[in-house]
MITIDREN-916054 format. One record per atom (N, C-alpha, C): residue in one letter; x, y, z. Coordinates in steps of 0.02 Angstrom, whole numbers, plus 50000, padded with zeros to 5 digits. Layout:
REM MITIDREN-916054
AXYZ ...
REM end
This chain:
REM MITIDREN-916054
M498794953050655 M498724950550587 M498054946850584 N497684948250530 N497034944950523 N497064939250473 V496514935650467 V496484929850423 V496624931750351 S496354937350328 S496454939550260 S497204940550244 E497554943650290 E498274944750280 E498644938150278 M498444933450320 M498774926950321 M498644923250255 Q498034923850227 Q497874920850163 Q498294923950107 E498384930550110 E498784933950059 E499514931650061 I499774930850122 I500464928350129 I500514921350098 Q500024917150111 Q500024910350083 Q499994910550006 I499584914949979 I499544915649906 I500214917649877 L500544922449909 L501194924749885 L501724919249890 Q501724915649946 Q502204910149953 Q502084904749901 D501454902949890 D501294897849840 D501494900149770 A501384906549756 A501564909249690 A502314908949678 I502694910749728 I503424910449721 I503654903349707 I503394898649744 I503574891549733 I503364889349663 A502754891149643 A502514889149577 A502944891949521 F503144898349528 F503554901349475 F504264898649474 Q504504896549532 Q505184893749536 Q505204886449516 E504694882549536 E504744875349529 E504164872149490 G503634875849478 G503024872849452 G503014871949377 A502554867549358 A502414866549287 A501984872349262 S501864872549198 S501504878249169 S500804879049198 D500464873449212 D499784874149240 D499814876849311 E500344875149349 E500424877849417 E500584885349414 R500984887249365 R501144894349357 R500514898349338 R500124895449293 R499504898749272 R499024899549332 S498974894349372 S498554894649432 S498804899949481 A499454900249489 A499754905249534 A499614912249508 L499684913249443 L499544919749413 L498814921649422 N498364916849414 N497654918249425 N497514920249498 S497844916949545 S497764918649616 S498024925749630 L498594927349601 L498864934149610 L498394939349579 Q498124937949520 Q497664942649488 Q497044943649530 A496774938249558 A496174938749600 A496324942849663 M496914941849692 M497104945749751 M497164953149733 L497474954649676 L497544961549654 L496854964649641 D496414960849610 D495734963449597 D495374965149662 R495434960749713 R495124962149778 R495424968449809 K496074969249805 K496404975149833 K496184981549797 M496094981149732 M495864986949694 M495164989049716 V494724984149727 V494054985549751 V494084988749821 E494504985949864 E494584988749931 E494824995949928 M495294997349883 M495565004049876 M495025008849851 E494625006749803 E494085010949777 E493565012349831 E493405007249870 E492925008249925 E493195013049977 Y493835012449992 Y494145016950041 Y494155024050015 E494325024949952 E494335031749923 E493645034749924 A493135030849910 A492445033349912 A492255035249983 W492475031350032 W492335032850102 W492685039450122 V493305040350101 V493675046450117 V493315052450087 D493095051850024 D492735057349992 D492085058950030 E491735053650051 E491115054650089 E491255058150155 Q491775056150189 Q491945059250253 Q492135066550244 A492495068050190 A492675074950175 A492055079150161 S491575076350125 S490955079850111 S490565081150175 I490535076250218 I490185077150282 I490515082550323 Q491175082450326 Q491545087450365 Q491435094450336 T491445094950270 T491325101450238 T490625103950253 W490135099450250 W489435101250265 W489375103450337 Q489685099750384 Q489635101550454 Q489965108250468 N490515109650436 N490845116050445 N490425121750418 G490055120550364 G489625125650336 G489005126950376 V488775122050414 V488155122550451 V488275125750519 Q488865125250545 Q489005127850613 Q488875135350618 I488605137350676 I488445144550686 I488965147650731 
REM end
């Protein structure tokens, strides 16, 4: 487990507590944290998909060049 995963677990735990016990400003803060985490994950997913497409293009090119 890396630091990023540990931070995400903490965000989720804090959000659950805020939604169960927190005042409206705590809930809003928790929601903002969750949205930021989702936004980061979406960027990671887009970067990964671009990498996969790039790797597929390289593989296709290499297969076409082989004699």
